[in-house]
N, CA, C and O atoms as a Tinker XYZ file with bonds, in Angstrom:
   468  protein
     1  N    -41.827000  -36.858000  -18.855000    73     2
     2  CA   -42.684000  -36.623000  -19.971000    64     1     3
     3  C    -42.173000  -38.137000  -21.262000    63     2     4     5
     4  O    -40.993000  -38.309000  -21.567000    81     3
     5  N    -42.914000  -38.718000  -21.625000    73     3     6
     6  CA   -42.470000  -39.859000  -22.664000    64     5     7
     7  C    -42.323000  -39.281000  -23.965000    63     6     8     9
     8  O    -43.209000  -38.485000  -24.278000    81     7
     9  N    -41.567000  -39.458000  -24.657000    73     7    10
    10  CA   -41.256000  -39.395000  -26.037000    64     9    11
    11  C    -42.139000  -40.388000  -27.106000    63    10    12    13
    12  O    -42.442000  -41.555000  -26.856000    81    11
    13  N    -42.461000  -39.699000  -28.278000    73    11    14
    14  CA   -43.128000  -40.430000  -29.230000    64    13    15
    15  C    -42.499000  -40.486000  -30.441000    63    14    16    17
    16  O    -42.565000  -39.408000  -31.032000    81    15
    17  N    -41.939000  -41.306000  -31.003000    73    15    18
    18  CA   -41.289000  -41.092000  -32.440000    64    17    19
    19  C    -41.858000  -40.786000  -33.720000    63    18    20    21
    20  O    -43.083000  -40.905000  -33.743000    81    19
    21  N    -41.331000  -40.434000  -34.764000    73    19    22
    22  CA   -42.108000  -40.035000  -35.982000    64    21    23
    23  C    -42.745000  -41.204000  -36.503000    63    22    24    25
    24  O    -43.919000  -41.329000  -36.849000    81    23
    25  N    -41.760000  -42.100000  -36.516000    73    23    26
    26  CA   -42.472000  -43.592000  -37.328000    64    25    27
    27  C    -43.694000  -44.057000  -36.513000    63    26    28    29
    28  O    -44.747000  -44.500000  -36.971000    81    27
    29  N    -43.306000  -43.846000  -35.006000    73    27    30
    30  CA   -44.553000  -44.595000  -34.361000    64    29    31
    31  C    -45.829000  -43.585000  -34.311000    63    30    32    33
    32  O    -46.852000  -44.019000  -33.781000    81    31
    33  N    -45.824000  -42.300000  -34.817000    73    31    34
    34  CA   -46.873000  -41.643000  -34.926000    64    33    35
    35  C    -47.203000  -42.080000  -36.393000    63    34    36    37
    36  O    -47.978000  -43.037000  -36.389000    81    35
    37  N    -46.907000  -41.733000  -37.435000    73    35    38
    38  CA   -47.117000  -42.212000  -38.952000    64    37    39
    39  C    -47.749000  -43.575000  -39.034000    63    38    40    41
    40  O    -48.859000  -43.768000  -39.530000    81    39
    41  N    -46.947000  -44.545000  -38.498000    73    39    42
    42  CA   -47.659000  -45.722000  -38.617000    64    41    43
    43  C    -48.943000  -46.153000  -37.870000    63    42    44    45
    44  O    -49.581000  -47.163000  -38.166000    81    43
    45  N    -49.251000  -45.330000  -36.914000    73    43    46
    46  CA   -50.274000  -45.522000  -36.160000    64    45    47
    47  C    -51.314000  -44.657000  -36.425000    63    46    48    49
    48  O    -52.456000  -44.910000  -36.041000    81    47
    49  N    -50.913000  -43.238000  -37.305000    73    47    50
    50  CA   -52.252000  -42.559000  -37.619000    64    49    51
    51  C    -52.621000  -43.477000  -39.288000    63    50    52    53
    52  O    -53.794000  -43.715000  -39.575000    81    51
    53  N    -51.777000  -43.788000  -39.985000    73    51    54
    54  CA   -52.244000  -44.298000  -41.182000    64    53    55
    55  C    -53.028000  -45.520000  -40.777000    63    54    56    57
    56  O    -54.060000  -45.458000  -41.445000    81    55
    57  N    -53.060000  -46.483000  -40.104000    73    55    58
    58  CA   -53.608000  -47.801000  -39.540000    64    57    59
    59  C    -54.505000  -47.604000  -38.739000    63    58    60    61
    60  O    -55.249000  -48.540000  -38.447000    81    59
    61  N    -54.655000  -46.507000  -38.242000    73    59    62
    62  CA   -55.933000  -46.110000  -37.118000    64    61    63
    63  C    -57.416000  -46.682000  -37.910000    63    62    64    65
    64  O    -58.215000  -47.540000  -37.534000    81    63
    65  N    -57.406000  -45.980000  -38.924000    73    63    66
    66  CA   -58.583000  -46.141000  -39.735000    64    65    67
    67  C    -58.766000  -47.444000  -40.497000    63    66    68    69
    68  O    -58.178000  -47.808000  -41.515000    81    67
    69  N    -59.723000  -48.083000  -39.778000    73    67    70
    70  CA   -60.424000  -49.408000  -40.658000    64    69    71
    71  C    -59.417000  -50.477000  -40.352000    63    70    72    73
    72  O    -59.386000  -51.525000  -40.997000    81    71
    73  N    -58.595000  -50.212000  -39.371000    73    71    74
    74  CA   -57.584000  -51.400000  -38.910000    64    73    75
    75  C    -56.543000  -51.455000  -39.914000    63    74    76    77
    76  O    -55.924000  -52.515000  -40.009000    81    75
    77  N    -56.209000  -50.373000  -40.774000    73    75    78
    78  CA   -55.077000  -50.431000  -41.950000    64    77    79
    79  C    -55.595000  -51.306000  -43.101000    63    78    80    81
    80  O    -54.869000  -51.799000  -43.965000    81    79
    81  N    -56.848000  -51.438000  -43.026000    73    79    82
    82  CA   -57.149000  -52.106000  -44.106000    64    81    83
    83  C    -57.267000  -51.359000  -45.729000    63    82    84    85
    84  O    -57.490000  -51.868000  -46.828000    81    83
    85  N    -57.047000  -50.144000  -45.370000    73    83    86
    86  CA   -56.985000  -49.111000  -46.748000    64    85    87
    87  C    -55.579000  -49.146000  -47.403000    63    86    88    89
    88  O    -55.366000  -48.934000  -48.597000    81    87
    89  N    -54.705000  -49.423000  -46.518000    73    87    90
    90  CA   -53.247000  -48.946000  -46.664000    64    89    91
    91  C    -52.771000  -49.855000  -48.057000    63    90    92    93
    92  O    -52.106000  -49.286000  -48.923000    81    91
    93  N    -53.204000  -51.479000  -48.231000    73    91    94
    94  CA   -52.765000  -52.184000  -49.340000    64    93    95
    95  C    -53.386000  -51.282000  -50.610000    63    94    96    97
    96  O    -52.737000  -51.050000  -51.630000    81    95
    97  N    -54.674000  -50.841000  -50.387000    73    95    98
    98  CA   -55.305000  -50.198000  -51.639000    64    97    99
    99  C    -54.691000  -48.969000  -52.040000    63    98   100   101
   100  O    -54.470000  -48.634000  -53.204000    81    99
   101  N    -54.446000  -48.355000  -51.064000    73    99   102
   102  CA   -53.632000  -46.892000  -51.319000    64   101   103
   103  C    -52.242000  -47.143000  -52.073000    63   102   104   105
   104  O    -51.884000  -46.414000  -52.998000    81   103
   105  N    -51.511000  -48.186000  -51.631000    73   103   106
   106  CA   -50.356000  -48.636000  -52.371000    64   105   107
   107  C    -50.388000  -49.223000  -53.483000    63   106   108   109
   108  O    -49.470000  -49.004000  -54.274000    81   107
   109  N    -51.368000  -50.052000  -53.807000    73   107   110
   110  CA   -51.817000  -50.611000  -55.056000    64   109   111
   111  C    -51.909000  -49.347000  -55.887000    63   110   112   113
   112  O    -51.101000  -49.214000  -56.807000    81   111
   113  N    -52.856000  -48.360000  -55.646000    73   111   114
   114  CA   -53.140000  -47.165000  -56.392000    64   113   115
   115  C    -52.050000  -46.814000  -56.778000    63   114   116   117
   116  O    -51.764000  -46.772000  -57.974000    81   115
   117  N    -51.268000  -46.507000  -55.862000    73   115   118
   118  CA   -49.876000  -45.584000  -56.154000    64   117   119
   119  C    -49.028000  -46.089000  -57.318000    63   118   120   121
   120  O    -48.598000  -45.495000  -58.307000    81   119
   121  N    -48.898000  -47.500000  -56.869000    73   119   122
   122  CA   -48.063000  -48.713000  -57.979000    64   121   123
   123  C    -48.344000  -48.410000  -59.398000    63   122   124   125
   124  O    -47.614000  -47.984000  -60.293000    81   123
   125  N    -49.941000  -48.832000  -59.360000    73   123   126
   126  CA   -50.450000  -49.065000  -60.630000    64   125   127
   127  C    -50.387000  -47.645000  -61.659000    63   126   128   129
   128  O    -50.164000  -47.679000  -62.869000    81   127
   129  N    -50.667000  -46.301000  -60.765000    73   127   130
   130  CA   -50.233000  -45.020000  -61.217000    64   129   131
   131  C    -48.971000  -45.001000  -61.965000    63   130   132   133
   132  O    -48.803000  -44.705000  -63.148000    81   131
   133  N    -47.863000  -45.467000  -60.833000    73   131   134
   134  CA   -46.393000  -45.107000  -61.457000    64   133   135
   135  C    -46.256000  -46.280000  -63.042000    63   134   136   137
   136  O    -45.690000  -45.998000  -64.098000    81   135
   137  N    -46.809000  -47.268000  -62.774000    73   135   138
   138  CA   -46.474000  -48.433000  -63.782000    64   137   139
   139  C    -47.316000  -47.716000  -65.092000    63   138   140   141
   140  O    -46.726000  -47.655000  -66.171000    81   139
   141  N    -48.572000  -47.228000  -64.988000    73   139   142
   142  CA   -49.053000  -46.545000  -66.107000    64   141   143
   143  C    -48.211000  -45.231000  -66.413000    63   142   144   145
   144  O    -48.032000  -44.947000  -67.598000    81   143
   145  N    -47.698000  -44.436000  -65.453000    73   143   146
   146  CA   -46.731000  -43.437000  -66.199000    64   145   147
   147  C    -45.661000  -44.006000  -67.058000    63   146   148   149
   148  O    -45.489000  -43.682000  -68.234000    81   147
   149  N    -44.956000  -44.866000  -66.406000    73   147   150
   150  CA   -43.801000  -45.347000  -67.124000    64   149   151
   151  C    -44.223000  -45.789000  -68.561000    63   150   152   153
   152  O    -43.634000  -45.346000  -69.548000    81   151
   153  N    -45.191000  -46.617000  -68.648000    73   151   154
   154  CA   -45.721000  -47.222000  -69.713000    64   153   155
   155  C    -46.416000  -46.295000  -70.789000    63   154   156   157
   156  O    -46.578000  -46.682000  -71.946000    81   155
   157  N    -46.806000  -45.089000  -70.357000    73   155   158
   158  CA   -47.255000  -44.136000  -71.345000    64   157   159
   159  C    -45.664000  -43.035000  -71.970000    63   158   160   161
   160  O    -45.474000  -42.738000  -73.149000    81   159
   161  N    -45.046000  -42.763000  -71.172000    73   159   162
   162  CA   -43.636000  -42.485000  -71.554000    64   161   163
   163  C    -43.019000  -43.359000  -72.602000    63   162   164   165
   164  O    -42.771000  -42.923000  -73.726000    81   163
   165  N    -42.725000  -44.806000  -72.174000    73   163   166
   166  CA   -42.196000  -45.888000  -73.224000    64   165   167
   167  C    -43.297000  -45.815000  -74.380000    63   166   168   169
   168  O    -42.796000  -45.809000  -75.505000    81   167
   169  N    -44.401000  -45.770000  -74.347000    73   167   170
   170  CA   -44.979000  -46.152000  -75.540000    64   169   171
   171  C    -45.033000  -44.697000  -76.480000    63   170   172   173
   172  O    -45.089000  -44.765000  -77.707000    81   171
   173  N    -45.014000  -43.654000  -75.903000    73   171   174
   174  CA   -44.631000  -42.290000  -76.734000    64   173   175
   175  C    -42.883000  -42.444000  -77.348000    63   174   176   177
   176  O    -42.668000  -42.058000  -78.497000    81   175
   177  N    -41.981000  -42.887000  -76.701000    73   175   178
   178  CA   -40.552000  -42.856000  -77.038000    64   177   179
   179  C    -40.704000  -44.421000  -78.034000    63   178   180   181
   180  O    -39.829000  -44.647000  -78.869000    81   179
   181  N    -41.606000  -45.193000  -77.888000    73   179   182
   182  CA   -41.490000  -46.409000  -79.123000    64   181   183
   183  C    -42.145000  -46.135000  -80.085000    63   182   184   185
   184  O    -41.700000  -46.354000  -81.211000    81   183
   185  N    -43.318000  -45.608000  -79.894000    73   183   186
   186  CA   -44.237000  -45.318000  -81.076000    64   185   187
   187  C    -44.179000  -44.310000  -81.939000    63   186   188   189
   188  O    -45.026000  -44.149000  -82.817000    81   187
   189  N    -43.134000  -43.516000  -81.754000    73   187   190
   190  CA   -43.436000  -42.081000  -82.272000    64   189   191
   191  C    -41.864000  -42.097000  -83.049000    63   190   192   193
   192  O    -40.777000  -42.387000  -82.550000    81   191
   193  N    -42.163000  -41.713000  -84.320000    73   191   194
   194  CA   -40.734000  -41.845000  -85.333000    64   193   195
   195  C    -40.024000  -40.703000  -85.087000    63   194   196   197
   196  O    -40.366000  -39.557000  -84.798000    81   195
   197  N    -38.747000  -41.349000  -85.291000    73   195   198
   198  CA   -37.420000  -40.720000  -84.861000    64   197   199
   199  C    -37.399000  -39.285000  -85.837000    63   198   200   201
   200  O    -37.135000  -38.165000  -85.400000    81   199
   201  N    -37.684000  -39.557000  -87.013000    73   199   202
   202  CA   -37.496000  -38.494000  -87.998000    64   201   203
   203  C    -38.690000  -38.803000  -89.098000    63   202   204   205
   204  O    -39.342000  -39.847000  -89.114000    81   203
   205  N    -38.835000  -37.823000  -89.911000    73   203   206
   206  CA   -39.745000  -37.892000  -91.053000    64   205   207
   207  C    -39.261000  -38.943000  -92.158000    63   206   208   209
   208  O    -40.040000  -39.240000  -93.063000    81   207
   209  N    -37.920000  -39.539000  -92.091000    73   207   210
   210  CA   -37.551000  -40.575000  -93.284000    64   209   211
   211  C    -38.031000  -41.987000  -92.515000    63   210   212   213
   212  O    -38.411000  -42.896000  -93.254000    81   211
   213  N    -38.032000  -42.216000  -91.055000    73   211   214
   214  CA   -38.813000  -43.283000  -90.430000    64   213   215
   215  C    -40.211000  -43.580000  -90.830000    63   214   216   217
   216  O    -40.984000  -42.651000  -91.063000    81   215
   217  N    -40.585000  -44.832000  -90.925000    73   215   218
   218  CA   -41.908000  -45.121000  -91.279000    64   217   219
   219  C    -42.706000  -45.371000  -89.789000    63   218   220   221
   220  O    -42.266000  -46.229000  -89.023000    81   219
   221  N    -43.827000  -44.620000  -89.457000    73   219   222
   222  CA   -44.009000  -44.829000  -88.155000    64   221   223
   223  C    -44.543000  -46.611000  -87.621000    63   222   224   225
   224  O    -45.037000  -47.337000  -88.484000    81   223
   225  N    -44.424000  -46.968000  -86.635000    73   223   226
   226  CA   -44.713000  -48.225000  -85.789000    64   225   227
   227  C    -46.172000  -48.551000  -86.314000    63   226   228   229
   228  O    -46.475000  -49.537000  -86.984000    81   227
   229  N    -47.072000  -47.478000  -85.860000    73   227   230
   230  CA   -48.472000  -47.610000  -85.623000    64   229   231
   231  C    -49.102000  -46.007000  -86.290000    63   230   232   233
   232  O    -48.536000  -44.916000  -86.354000    81   231
   233  N    -50.096000  -46.310000  -86.601000    73   231   234
   234  CA   -50.952000  -44.892000  -87.127000    64   233   235
   235  C    -50.929000  -43.896000  -85.896000    63   234   236   237
   236  O    -50.753000  -44.032000  -84.685000    81   235
   237  N    -51.175000  -42.875000  -86.714000    73   235   238
   238  CA   -51.580000  -41.442000  -85.497000    64   237   239
   239  C    -52.678000  -41.979000  -84.696000    63   238   240   241
   240  O    -52.508000  -41.938000  -83.478000    81   239
   241  N    -53.627000  -42.410000  -85.078000    73   239   242
   242  CA   -54.682000  -42.919000  -84.356000    64   241   243
   243  C    -54.670000  -43.455000  -83.277000    63   242   244   245
   244  O    -55.149000  -43.077000  -82.209000    81   243
   245  N    -53.988000  -44.568000  -83.597000    73   243   246
   246  CA   -53.315000  -45.999000  -82.428000    64   245   247
   247  C    -52.654000  -44.869000  -81.503000    63   246   248   249
   248  O    -53.161000  -44.654000  -80.402000    81   247
   249  N    -51.725000  -44.268000  -81.853000    73   247   250
   250  CA   -50.701000  -43.417000  -81.237000    64   249   251
   251  C    -51.465000  -42.872000  -80.088000    63   250   252   253
   252  O    -51.194000  -43.131000  -78.915000    81   251
   253  N    -52.378000  -42.147000  -80.460000    73   251   254
   254  CA   -53.330000  -41.141000  -79.611000    64   253   255
   255  C    -54.199000  -41.999000  -78.356000    63   254   256   257
   256  O    -54.156000  -42.039000  -77.127000    81   255
   257  N    -54.837000  -42.514000  -79.228000    73   255   258
   258  CA   -55.783000  -44.036000  -78.156000    64   257   259
   259  C    -54.890000  -44.358000  -77.098000    63   258   260   261
   260  O    -54.977000  -43.990000  -75.926000    81   259
   261  N    -54.034000  -45.070000  -77.612000    73   259   262
   262  CA   -53.200000  -45.639000  -76.604000    64   261   263
   263  C    -53.003000  -44.721000  -75.403000    63   262   264   265
   264  O    -53.375000  -44.892000  -74.242000    81   263
   265  N    -52.428000  -43.851000  -75.873000    73   263   266
   266  CA   -51.568000  -42.529000  -74.877000    64   265   267
   267  C    -52.856000  -42.015000  -73.918000    63   266   268   269
   268  O    -52.836000  -42.006000  -72.687000    81   267
   269  N    -54.052000  -41.561000  -74.826000    73   267   270
   270  CA   -55.167000  -41.108000  -73.918000    64   269   271
   271  C    -55.634000  -42.529000  -72.982000    63   270   272   273
   272  O    -56.003000  -42.283000  -71.834000    81   271
   273  N    -55.633000  -43.650000  -73.318000    73   271   274
   274  CA   -56.041000  -44.545000  -72.227000    64   273   275
   275  C    -55.300000  -45.095000  -71.291000    63   274   276   277
   276  O    -55.749000  -45.663000  -70.296000    81   275
   277  N    -54.224000  -44.964000  -71.544000    73   275   278
   278  CA   -53.044000  -44.624000  -70.547000    64   277   279
   279  C    -53.112000  -43.600000  -69.514000    63   278   280   281
   280  O    -52.970000  -43.771000  -68.303000    81   279
   281  N    -53.357000  -42.473000  -70.161000    73   279   282
   282  CA   -53.331000  -41.413000  -69.360000    64   281   283
   283  C    -54.749000  -41.479000  -68.653000    63   282   284   285
   284  O    -54.734000  -41.057000  -67.496000    81   283
   285  N    -55.815000  -41.871000  -69.068000    73   283   286
   286  CA   -57.166000  -41.844000  -68.240000    64   285   287
   287  C    -56.874000  -42.885000  -67.164000    63   286   288   289
   288  O    -57.191000  -42.591000  -66.011000    81   287
   289  N    -56.358000  -43.962000  -67.384000    73   287   290
   290  CA   -55.842000  -45.128000  -66.237000    64   289   291
   291  C    -55.364000  -44.279000  -65.330000    63   290   292   293
   292  O    -55.959000  -44.147000  -64.260000    81   291
   293  N    -54.261000  -43.595000  -65.601000    73   291   294
   294  CA   -53.257000  -43.290000  -64.519000    64   293   295
   295  C    -53.891000  -42.273000  -63.808000    63   294   296   297
   296  O    -53.643000  -42.212000  -62.604000    81   295
   297  N    -54.760000  -41.353000  -64.361000    73   295   298
   298  CA   -55.693000  -40.474000  -63.699000    64   297   299
   299  C    -56.561000  -40.994000  -62.906000    63   298   300   301
   300  O    -56.533000  -40.475000  -61.789000    81   299
   301  N    -57.492000  -41.994000  -63.064000    73   299   302
   302  CA   -58.235000  -43.053000  -62.230000    64   301   303
   303  C    -57.528000  -43.641000  -60.844000    63   302   304   305
   304  O    -58.002000  -43.684000  -59.708000    81   303
   305  N    -56.242000  -44.077000  -61.327000    73   303   306
   306  CA   -55.561000  -44.469000  -60.251000    64   305   307
   307  C    -55.246000  -43.459000  -59.103000    63   306   308   309
   308  O    -55.264000  -43.822000  -57.927000    81   307
   309  N    -54.884000  -41.852000  -59.580000    73   307   310
   310  CA   -54.742000  -40.994000  -58.750000    64   309   311
   311  C    -55.884000  -40.537000  -57.904000    63   310   312   313
   312  O    -55.875000  -40.061000  -56.769000    81   311
   313  N    -56.903000  -40.800000  -58.749000    73   311   314
   314  CA   -58.488000  -40.277000  -58.106000    64   313   315
   315  C    -58.600000  -41.570000  -57.009000    63   314   316   317
   316  O    -58.820000  -41.279000  -55.833000    81   315
   317  N    -58.496000  -42.547000  -57.271000    73   315   318
   318  CA   -58.639000  -43.840000  -56.248000    64   317   319
   319  C    -57.820000  -43.460000  -55.000000    63   318   320   321
   320  O    -58.345000  -43.337000  -53.893000    81   319
   321  N    -56.528000  -43.282000  -55.232000    73   319   322
   322  CA   -55.549000  -43.038000  -54.190000    64   321   323
   323  C    -56.134000  -41.697000  -53.192000    63   322   324   325
   324  O    -56.307000  -41.771000  -51.975000    81   323
   325  N    -56.370000  -40.522000  -54.021000    73   323   326
   326  CA   -56.873000  -39.312000  -53.159000    64   325   327
   327  C    -58.071000  -39.823000  -52.375000    63   326   328   329
   328  O    -58.166000  -39.511000  -51.188000    81   327
   329  N    -58.931000  -40.534000  -52.916000    73   327   330
   330  CA   -60.351000  -40.668000  -52.351000    64   329   331
   331  C    -59.685000  -41.484000  -50.991000    63   330   332   333
   332  O    -59.730000  -41.029000  -49.848000    81   331
   333  N    -59.165000  -42.566000  -51.311000    73   331   334
   334  CA   -58.771000  -43.624000  -50.278000    64   333   335
   335  C    -58.230000  -42.653000  -49.254000    63   334   336   337
   336  O    -58.708000  -42.728000  -48.122000    81   335
   337  N    -57.256000  -41.713000  -49.510000    73   335   338
   338  CA   -56.385000  -41.379000  -48.592000    64   337   339
   339  C    -57.584000  -39.974000  -47.593000    63   338   340   341
   340  O    -57.651000  -39.803000  -46.376000    81   339
   341  N    -57.998000  -39.565000  -48.201000    73   339   342
   342  CA   -58.932000  -38.322000  -47.982000    64   341   343
   343  C    -59.889000  -39.241000  -46.778000    63   342   344   345
   344  O    -59.947000  -38.772000  -45.642000    81   343
   345  N    -60.709000  -40.714000  -47.129000    73   343   346
   346  CA   -61.397000  -41.400000  -46.378000    64   345   347
   347  C    -60.700000  -41.989000  -44.986000    63   346   348   349
   348  O    -61.320000  -42.057000  -43.925000    81   347
   349  N    -59.158000  -42.452000  -45.173000    73   347   350
   350  CA   -58.549000  -42.906000  -43.924000    64   349   351
   351  C    -58.304000  -41.892000  -43.154000    63   350   352   353
   352  O    -58.600000  -42.019000  -41.966000    81   351
   353  N    -57.555000  -40.313000  -43.731000    73   351   354
   354  CA   -57.388000  -39.401000  -43.135000    64   353   355
   355  C    -58.595000  -38.705000  -41.943000    63   354   356   357
   356  O    -58.479000  -38.461000  -40.742000    81   355
   357  N    -59.722000  -38.540000  -42.880000    73   355   358
   358  CA   -60.896000  -38.221000  -42.256000    64   357   359
   359  C    -61.372000  -38.976000  -41.206000    63   358   360   361
   360  O    -61.656000  -38.381000  -40.167000    81   359
   361  N    -61.547000  -40.431000  -41.289000    73   359   362
   362  CA   -61.740000  -41.620000  -40.168000    64   361   363
   363  C    -61.000000  -41.446000  -38.835000    63   362   364   365
   364  O    -61.393000  -41.395000  -37.670000    81   363
   365  N    -59.418000  -41.351000  -39.592000    73   363   366
   366  CA   -58.817000  -41.369000  -38.279000    64   365   367
   367  C    -58.715000  -40.168000  -37.334000    63   366   368   369
   368  O    -58.508000  -40.403000  -36.144000    81   367
   369  N    -58.861000  -38.703000  -37.818000    73   367   370
   370  CA   -59.013000  -37.459000  -37.295000    64   369   371
   371  C    -60.552000  -37.604000  -36.266000    63   370   372   373
   372  O    -60.548000  -37.212000  -35.099000    81   371
   373  N    -61.729000  -38.187000  -36.884000    73   371   374
   374  CA   -62.668000  -38.194000  -36.367000    64   373   375
   375  C    -62.282000  -39.275000  -35.024000    63   374   376   377
   376  O    -62.298000  -38.873000  -33.860000    81   375
   377  N    -62.012000  -40.400000  -35.327000    73   375   378
   378  CA   -61.378000  -41.074000  -34.273000    64   377   379
   379  C    -60.583000  -40.737000  -33.114000    63   378   380   381
   380  O    -60.828000  -41.241000  -32.018000    81   379
   381  N    -59.505000  -39.791000  -33.325000    73   379   382
   382  CA   -58.678000  -39.408000  -32.417000    64   381   383
   383  C    -59.435000  -37.917000  -31.996000    63   382   384   385
   384  O    -59.031000  -37.494000  -30.913000    81   383
   385  N    -60.244000  -37.237000  -32.526000    73   383   386
   386  CA   -60.825000  -36.290000  -32.050000    64   385   387
   387  C    -62.003000  -36.689000  -30.958000    63   386   388   389
   388  O    -62.221000  -35.912000  -30.029000    81   387
   389  N    -62.662000  -37.763000  -31.072000    73   387   390
   390  CA   -63.850000  -38.279000  -30.196000    64   389   391
   391  C    -62.915000  -38.700000  -28.841000    63   390   392   393
   392  O    -63.130000  -38.394000  -27.669000    81   391
   393  N    -61.824000  -39.493000  -29.396000    73   391   394
   394  CA   -61.170000  -39.996000  -28.128000    64   393   395
   395  C    -60.739000  -38.883000  -27.326000    63   394   396   397
   396  O    -60.952000  -38.927000  -26.114000    81   395
   397  N    -60.168000  -37.905000  -27.833000    73   395   398
   398  CA   -59.696000  -36.844000  -26.985000    64   397   399
   399  C    -60.645000  -36.224000  -26.436000    63   398   400   401
   400  O    -60.242000  -35.639000  -25.431000    81   399
   401  N    -62.221000  -36.015000  -26.720000    73   399   402
   402  CA   -63.172000  -35.447000  -26.053000    64   401   403
   403  C    -63.593000  -36.673000  -25.076000    63   402   404   405
   404  O    -63.857000  -36.366000  -23.914000    81   403
   405  N    -63.652000  -37.614000  -25.336000    73   403   406
   406  CA   -63.840000  -38.740000  -24.057000    64   405   407
   407  C    -63.095000  -38.383000  -23.135000    63   406   408   409
   408  O    -63.436000  -37.895000  -22.057000    81   407
   409  N    -61.579000  -38.711000  -23.685000    73   407   410
   410  CA   -60.572000  -38.480000  -22.058000    64   409   411
   411  C    -61.057000  -37.296000  -21.386000    63   410   412   413
   412  O    -61.444000  -37.346000  -20.219000    81   411
   413  N    -61.054000  -36.038000  -22.195000    73   411   414
   414  CA   -61.224000  -34.742000  -21.452000    64   413   415
   415  C    -62.542000  -34.640000  -20.544000    63   414   416   417
   416  O    -62.650000  -34.030000  -19.480000    81   415
   417  N    -63.470000  -35.349000  -21.187000    73   415   418
   418  CA   -64.896000  -34.968000  -20.369000    64   417   419
   419  C    -65.100000  -36.112000  -19.413000    63   418   420   421
   420  O    -66.034000  -36.149000  -18.612000    81   419
   421  N    -64.230000  -36.990000  -19.529000    73   419   422
   422  CA   -64.169000  -37.986000  -18.200000    64   421   423
   423  C    -63.057000  -37.843000  -17.315000    63   422   424   425
   424  O    -62.822000  -38.735000  -16.500000    81   423
   425  N    -62.343000  -36.814000  -17.386000    73   423   426
   426  CA   -61.098000  -36.697000  -16.359000    64   425   427
   427  C    -61.820000  -36.048000  -15.219000    63   426   428   429
   428  O    -62.739000  -35.236000  -15.319000    81   427
   429  N    -61.268000  -36.525000  -14.099000    73   427   430
   430  CA   -61.287000  -35.708000  -12.914000    64   429   431
   431  C    -61.231000  -34.143000  -13.014000    63   430   432   433
   432  O    -60.296000  -33.681000  -13.668000    81   431
   433  N    -62.065000  -33.334000  -12.479000    73   431   434
   434  CA   -62.027000  -31.751000  -12.235000    64   433   435
   435  C    -60.674000  -31.480000  -12.059000    63   434   436   437
   436  O    -60.270000  -30.850000  -13.036000    81   435
   437  N    -59.958000  -31.644000  -11.390000    73   435   438
   438  CA   -58.547000  -31.289000  -10.767000    64   437   439
   439  C    -57.709000  -31.651000  -11.920000    63   438   440   441
   440  O    -56.752000  -30.889000  -12.059000    81   439
   441  N    -57.813000  -32.791000  -12.962000    73   439   442
   442  CA   -57.106000  -32.724000  -13.999000    64   441   443
   443  C    -57.633000  -31.802000  -15.123000    63   442   444   445
   444  O    -56.758000  -31.241000  -15.783000    81   443
   445  N    -58.921000  -31.553000  -15.447000    73   443   446
   446  CA   -59.585000  -30.904000  -16.231000    64   445   447
   447  C    -59.120000  -29.395000  -16.157000    63   446   448   449
   448  O    -58.952000  -28.721000  -17.173000    81   447
   449  N    -58.976000  -29.042000  -15.209000    73   447   450
   450  CA   -58.565000  -27.542000  -15.000000    64   449   451
   451  C    -57.443000  -27.583000  -15.412000    63   450   452   453
   452  O    -57.282000  -26.990000  -16.479000    81   451
   453  N    -56.028000  -28.361000  -14.710000    73   451   454
   454  CA   -54.859000  -28.252000  -15.199000    64   453   455
   455  C    -54.444000  -28.489000  -16.851000    63   454   456   457
   456  O    -53.438000  -28.099000  -17.443000    81   455
   457  N    -55.607000  -29.275000  -17.356000    73   455   458
   458  CA   -55.234000  -29.353000  -18.865000    64   457   459
   459  C    -55.804000  -28.079000  -19.855000    63   458   460   461
   460  O    -55.279000  -27.776000  -20.926000    81   459
   461  N    -56.724000  -27.556000  -19.395000    73   459   462
   462  CA   -57.697000  -26.385000  -19.753000    64   461   463
   463  C    -56.512000  -24.748000  -19.605000    63   462   464   465
   464  O    -56.487000  -23.755000  -20.333000    81   463
   465  N    -55.793000  -25.035000  -18.539000    73   463   466
   466  CA   -54.814000  -23.802000  -18.477000    64   465   467
   467  C    -54.042000  -23.460000  -19.588000    63   466   468
   468  O    -53.278000  -22.496000  -19.536000    81   467
């Protein structure tokens, strides 16, 4: 019997659905999420005054509005990534399941008996 490596399985599984067309969008959504997370952390560190004696760089409403916008952006990126991953996973599982059934039902009876045991 042959062996299939882990990298071969995962690469094939990810790229089976839609010929791998969703992979760049999944990666883009993840990268944008990370950038927005870093941006929101940087924004809070930069815009929040260190002590009461220091004058704030921006007003409190601006601080909150920008932070909420960054949080909503990162939430949208995670939603997009999750939806794309679920779509790719469902399509791949459906293709593999149908291929398995096709191979099983088209197999000669001698092989089918061995498989079902």
